[in-house]
N, C-alpha and C positions, 0 to 999 in steps of 0.2 A: 440560392441556386435551385432551379427546378429539378425535381426527381427525374431520374432516368428509368426507374422501376416503380410502377404503380401496382398495388394489389387489387385483385378481384375476389370478392368474397361471396359465399352463400350465406343464408340466414343463420346457419349453425356453425360457422367457422371463424367468426370474428374474434373469438377468444383464444384461438389456437396460435401457437408460435410460428406457424407457417401459413402460406396462402394457397388455396386450391389452383389459383392462376395468377399470372402477372402480365402486365402490358408494358412494353419497353418503348422509350423514345431515344433511340441510339443511332449513332453514325456507324458503329461497328459492333458485332457480337464476337466475343472471345469464348471459344469452346475449350475448356480445361479438361484434359484427359484425367482418368482415374488417379488420385493421389492416395497412396497407402500410408500407413503409420510407421514410417521408417525414418532414420536419421539421414543426414546428408551423405554419409558413406554407406548407406544401406542396411545398417543395423536395425533389427526389429525386436522390441521388447516382447516378452510373453504376455504381459498384462493388456487386456482389452481396452481399458480406459486410457492407458498411456498411449496406445496406438491412436485413439481418437484425437488426443491432444496433438500428436505429431502430424497426423493427416491434415488437421486444421491449420497448423503452422505452415505446412507445405502449400496449402491452398492460399494462405495469406501472402506468402512470398510471391506467388505468381500474380495475385491480384495487384499487389503494390508494383511489381515489375511492369505490369501492363498499364500502369497509370490510373488504375481504377481504385475503388474502395469497397468495403463489405457491403455498403448501401447499394452498390451497383450489381449485386448478385440477383439474377432473374430466376434461376433454376438450380437446385441441388439434387443430386441423386446419391443416395447412400446405399452401399452394398455391405451387408453385415452377415458374417458367418455365425451359424447357431444362434440366430436372433431369439431373444427371450422377451416376448411381449409383456411379461409380468413385471420386469424390472426397467426396461427401456432406458438403459444407462446413458445412451447417446444424447438424450433430449437435453440433459442439464448442460452438457458441454456445447452443443450446438446453439442453444439459447444464449449462453454467455458470449459465444463467438459472434452471433448475429447482433446482439445489443439492441433488440427491439425491431430490427429489420425483419420483414416477413416475405422471403422468396417462396416460390412454388417448391415443394419438397416431395420427392418420391423415394420411398424406402423399399429395397428389394432384398429379402432374405435369400441367402445362397449357401449351398453346402460347402463350397470351397472357392477361393480366389486364385489368381494366377500363381502366386507363391504360397505354398502350404502354411507358412507361418503368419501370413496376413489374416487378420480377423475383421478388418474395417477398411473401406475404400470409399472415397467420394469423388464425384466429378461435378463440374459447374458450368453454367452459362453466364457470362458477364456482359453487361451492357455498358459500352463506353459512351459517355455523354456526347450528344450531337455537336454541342459547342463547348469544348473544354474550357473551364474558367481561366481567364487570363487577368491576373491582377492588374488593376490600374496603377500607373505610376504615382507614387506618393507625392504630395505637394512640397513645396519648399519648406525647409526646416525653420522653425521659430527660435530654436535654441541649439547650440553646438557644444558638445562635451566630448571628452575622450572615451568615456565608457558609459553605456546605459546598462542598468541592472534591473531586471524584472523580478519583483517580489520583495517585500519588506518583512519577511520572516528572518529567522536567525541566519540563514545562509546569505541572503541578500544584504542584510545590515553588516554582517561580518566582512563580506566582500567589499562593501563600500568603504569601511574603515581601512582595509588594506590598500585599496586603490588610492585613496586620498593620502595615505601615509607615504606613498611612492612619489607624490608630487603631481599625480594626474587628476583630472576632474571627472566627476560622475553625477548622475541622478539616479534615484531609486524610484521605479514606477510601481505603485502598489494599487491593485484593483479595489481593495476594501477601504473602509473609512477608518481603519485602525492598523497599527503595525502588530506583527507577531505571527501572522500565518496560523499554523496549527498550535501555537501557544496562545491561549485565550483564557484569562482568569476573570472569574465572574464573582462579584461581591454577593454575599449572602444578604437576605432581606433585612435583617437587623443591623447590617453594617459591621458585624463582627466576623472577621474571617472571609476567606474567599475559597472557591472551588476552581479547579482547573478542568475546563471542558476538553482540552486536548492533552499535550504532553505534560507530564507532571513529575518525573523523577531524574535525578542525576546521582553521581557519586563523587568522592573527593580524592580518588586515586587515579584510575585509568581514564577518567573523563576530565582530564586537565583543563581543557578549554572552558567547560562549563563551570568548573570549580573556580577558575580564575575570574569569570564573569560574576559569579555569586559574591566573591570577595570585593570585586570592584564596585558593584552596585548595592552592596549592603543587604544581600538576601539572607533572611533568617532561616536557617536550615533545621528541618525536623527529621530525626532518625526514624526510619520506617519501623513500626512496631512488630517484632517477632517474638515477644514474650508471651508465652501461653501456648495452648494447643492449636493446631490447625484442624481443619475438618474436611473429610472427603464424603461426597454424595455419590453413591454408585449407581448401577444400572436400574435397580429396583427402588431407588429413592432413599435407601438405608444410609444413615449418616454415621461415620466412624471417626473419632478423633485420633490424631497422631502428632508427634512432636515435630516442630520445624526442623528441617534438614534430614529427616528420616523418611523412608518410604511408608505409605499407608499400611495398615494392619491387615493385609491380605494373608492367605495361607502361604506356607513356606515356598511351595513350588511356584505360585504366582509372583511372589516377591522376588524370587530368584530370576524368573524370566523377565520381569520388568527391569531389574537392575542390569541385566545382560543387554536388553535393548537400549536402555538409557546410556550405558557405557559405550555401546557400539556407535550410537549417534554422536556421542562426545568425541570418540576417537576418530570417526570419519570426518567430522567437521574440522578437527584440529589438523588433519592431514591436507587440507585444502589451502591453496593460495588465497590470501585474503582479497587481493586486488584483482586477480585474473584467474578465477576458478575454472578448472578444466578437468572434466571426468565424464566421458560419454555414458559410461555405465550408470552414473548417478543421474545425469540430465535426461536420458531418454525415457525415464519412468517417473511416475508420480511419487510423492513421499509415501503414500499409502502402499503402493506397489512395492517400494523399497523395503518398508517394514514387514509386510506380509512375506516377501520372498526370503526374508532372514528369520522367519519363525516367530514373529510377534503374535501373541495370543490376543484374545478380545480385550483384556485389561490393559495390556501394553498399547493396543491400538487406541483405546479410549483415552488413555493417559496422553499419548502423543497428539490426539485430536485436541485435547485441552491446550497443549502447547501451541499448535498452529492457530487455534481460535484466539487465544489470549495474546498472542504475539503479533498476529497479522489479520485476524478476522476470517481466516480461510479454513477450508476443510482440507485434510491431507490428499484427498482425491483430486484437488484442483491445482496443486502446485508441484513444480519440479522438486525432486529430492535434492538435486544439487543446489537449487536456489535456496531452499530452507536451511540446509546445512551451511551454506556460505553466509546466510543471514546470521545464523548463530555465531559462526567464526568471526564475523565483524565485531561482535560484542565480547570477544574473548572466549566463546564457546557456549554451548547449550546451558551448562550449569551456571556459569557466571552471568549470562544474559538474563536468566530467569531468577537469579538470586535476589533476595530482599535484604541481604546483609552486606557487610563491608566488601567493596570491590564489585558489587553486583549492580545490575541495571536498575533496580528499584530500592536503592539504599537511602537516598535523601530526598525529601520534599521541601518546598519553599513556602513559608508562612504567608508571604504576600502574594503568592502565586507565580508561576513560571513566566508570565508575560512581563514581569519585572526586568527580565534580561533584554527583551526586544525594546521595551520602553527606555531602558538605559542606554542601549546602543544607539537608538534613534535620537535621543536627546543630546548625546555627545557628538552628533555629526553637525556640521555647519547648517545654519538655517537655509531652508530651500532645497536641500539635497533630496529629502524624501518627499514624494508627491503622492498624496492619497487620492482616492477615487479616480484612478488613472489605469483602467484596464487596457492592456495592450491588444490591439486588433491586428496589426500587421508589422512585418519586418522585411525590409528589402535591402539585400546586399548590393552595393553598387561599386563594382571594381574591387581591387585588391585591398584597399585600406579605408573603405567608407561604408557606411550603412545608414538607413533611416528607420525610425521606429514611430509608429502611429499609436497614440494612446490618449484616451479621453478627449479627443478632438484636437490634440496638438501633435506636431511632428518634431521629432528630435533627430539630429544628426550626430553620429558618433564614429569612432574607429573600431570599437569593439562592443559586443554585447555579452552580458552574462545573464543567462536565464536560471532562476532558482525555483521556478514553479514545478509541481509534480508533472510527470510525463503526460497524464491524460489531459492536462490543461493546455499542453502544446498543440493539441489537436484543434483548439479554438482559435489559434493565431494562424493567419495567412503568411507563409514564408515565400519570398520571391528572391532567388529561385527556390523551388521546393527543397525540402530536406532530402538528403540522399536516401535511397531505398533501404539501406541497412538501418539508418536511424529511424526511418518511418516504420519499418517492421517492428523494431524494438518498442517504439512508442505505442503502436497499435496493440502490441502483445501485453502491455502492462495492465494488470487488473487489480482492483480493490476487492476484498471480501466485504462482509458486513461487520462493522465495528463501531460501537459507541460506548460511552460510560454513562451509567445512571448513578448519580450521587444521592444516596438516601440519607437525609439528615434526621437525627434523633435527638431527644431531650437529654440523653445520657448514654454513656458507652456500655450498654447492658451486656455486651459480649464479653468485656473484660471481667465483669463481675462473675461471669460463669467460667472464667479461666481460659478464654480463647483470645488469641492475638488478632482475630479478624480475618485471617487468610484462609480461604476455602477454595476448593475445586470441585466441579460437578461434571459427571458424565452426561447428565440429562438436561441441565439448565433450568430456567432460562438463562441465569447468569452462569457462565463457565468458570469465572474466578471472581472472588470478592477480596478486597483489601481494605484495611483500616486506613482512613485518611483524615484522622482527627487532627485538630489544632488545639491542644489543651489550653494554651495561653488565651485562646479566644472563646473558650468553653463551646467549641465547635465539635460535634460528634457525628462523623459521617462514615458510612460504609460505601465504598465505590464498587459498583457491580459492573463487571466487564460483559457487555452484551455482544456476543460475537458469533460469527459463522451462522449455520442454519438455525439453531435455537434462538439466536439474537434477532435474526430476520423475522421469524415467526412472532416473537414478542413485539417487534416494532410495528406490526400490522394491527395491533390491538389499540383500543382507545386509551387515553391517559389514565383514567381510573382503573381500567383493566390491567394496564402495565404495572401500576403501583401495587395492585392487589396481588398480582403474580409474584412480584419480588418480595412483598411482605410475607406471603405464604412460604416462599422458599427460605427466607431468612429465619422465620420461626422454626422451620423444620431443621435447618442447618444447626442452629444454636440451641434448640430445645426449649424455646420460649413460646408463650401464648400472649394474644392480645397486643401485638406490636403496634396496632393502629393508635393505641394510647400513648406510645412513645414517639410515634412518627411525626415529624414536622413538615417535610417537603421532599419531593424528588426534583432533582435538576439534571437535565440532559440536553444534548445538542445533537441533531442528526447530521453528521458530516456527509452522509451519502447524498444529501440535498444541497451541499455547498459546491457551487460550480468553481469557485476559486481554489478549492483544495483538490479539485479533480473528482469530486463526488465520492470522497471517501477518506479513510485514514487507517492506521497510522502511516503505512508505507505500502506502496504497490508491490506486487508479486509477479512472478512469471511461471507459466506452465512449462511442461517439458519441451526440450529442444531448442529454446531460444539461446541460452547461454552457449551451448555447444555449437550452434550454427553461426551465431554473430560474434561471439567472443565475450568474455567476461567484463570488458571495460568499454564496450561499444556505446553505452548510453552517455558516458561522460567525455568521449573523444570530441574535440572541437570540430566544427564544420566551417571552414573559412574563418570569418571573424566572430563566429558564434561559439560561446562557451557555456558548458552545462554544469550546474551545481544543484544542490538540494539534497536532502537526507538520503533519497533513494539512490543517489550517485556515490555515496560515501563508501570508502573502503572499510573504515573502522567506525563502529557504532551506527551502522545503517538503521534508519528508522527512528533514531533517537535525536535529541537536541545536540548532543556532542557531534554526531555525524553531520548534522546540518551546518554547524559552525565550521567544522574541518573542511567540508566541501566548498563553502564560500571562500575560505582562505586559499584553498588549492586552485580554484578557478581564478581568483584574483591574481595569484602568483603566475599562472599561465598568461594572463593578459598583460601584466606588467612586464614580464620577460620578453614577450613579443613586441610590445610597443617601445621598450627601451632598446631593444636590438635594432628596431627601425631608426631610432635616433642616432645610434652609433653608425649605421650604415650610411647616413646622409652627411656625416661629418667629413 
């Protein structure tokens, strides 16, 4: 589709996130009045960056309601109270919102806005396309089934099993040449052992779905190593050991404050409704604002930053406090989700790799149900009880569709009719941070000889968290480094030799060893931010302030006509984990089966 907005650059502006001028090819221009950083009922947070998030959400809602997109913004005007040219905090959030689009932008520092509590306001000019795209009717279907499922990850494969169990027919359309989605197990070069490029941990208590699959498909489980000391790397790079389950060895006042903030987060997340979180006072501000407004000092802030980086690849300033606390609640709470011991989110690993689950589910489906190399391009709902799906050059007809792909992937599919504005705003608001794992393989587990369990956390990076992911039965000795958030993004920009050297330097410092290059065998990593079929990120999307409060906590998983939504980000329990993916697939399948069986009864 041709662009409605073209940039005009000067010789010195091509690298800027904005354009000095734009040219539009539009049938109509939409002039959007100043949007402040307030909630739908007029509440305004004290925090400046939280107001920026809310103002951008208000702008997004108007853009979607007008039938346009962010790419149609021709001009933005920013009004900022007490503007600080040294920090320019707005640029980070504007750039993330624009996602590479470069409209003309004017910034105007002002002493005060119309309401004294407002610190940020923006208005926009939007160019509506001259010829709005009208999807062509899909050709006649080559195959007819009851249900089409998009995605052959754990959610999609679990949904297929439930659909077939009810007596209905289905196909599973997978864009990749493999099953598993973000579970992808990679054999080591010597053929001994595997590493998991994506999801890697389960437990055997509150993750009942995954434990049942482990038993069904013969997964050999490895208990996560927590024997020995952990290590903290603080602001100045100093490394201090501490016992697993205890707070690091700060001074008493710092430890007391850190425990207070940790316990406050735990209590606040436990108070939330898992499925339908609702608390404007938490959702109208960032997680960083929430922490600072409750007295978090710099150590507590740095510790909480390790949480958000290691769990979501996000910085606390980029996500809603309500979203993060609800994410924790989905896994039983902050402490349980972060735990490497019994009942925790990182208790058990799989010797064969976690892709064994998807491979097992796929192999136990009837032949022909799973269709690889079949990316979905278009979905057309035709009447009350029928739809068509175009994928890989073929068209399928069905009565129901279950999509299990991450929200950002839905933006690559043409829906006719378009998704409702509420659903579209939600999908457009979903973001990934930076997150990948670098598996550093060594000849021996040198850290255990030094009395360490391998678990570390760092305030400065490049790795925010390190975990032991050895498989002793395979003589495989690996430290998995979680490269996340801003330090991870900086590390990713380096060459491969530079990235390896950075991590070896950090690991030498963390564990008090020298000459690790003699022990080092290889680094294995995969850049999920370049994977279009995962939505350009992992492990789970996040939301900035205002979305949950405006649209409702369950808006993403609510059906639209004959479209049903699954995937780990839609899960109520264990969001972002394999357990959440399986539960979401079963939930969506139950919705579909209930609707279709009700249709059978009504016709008798």
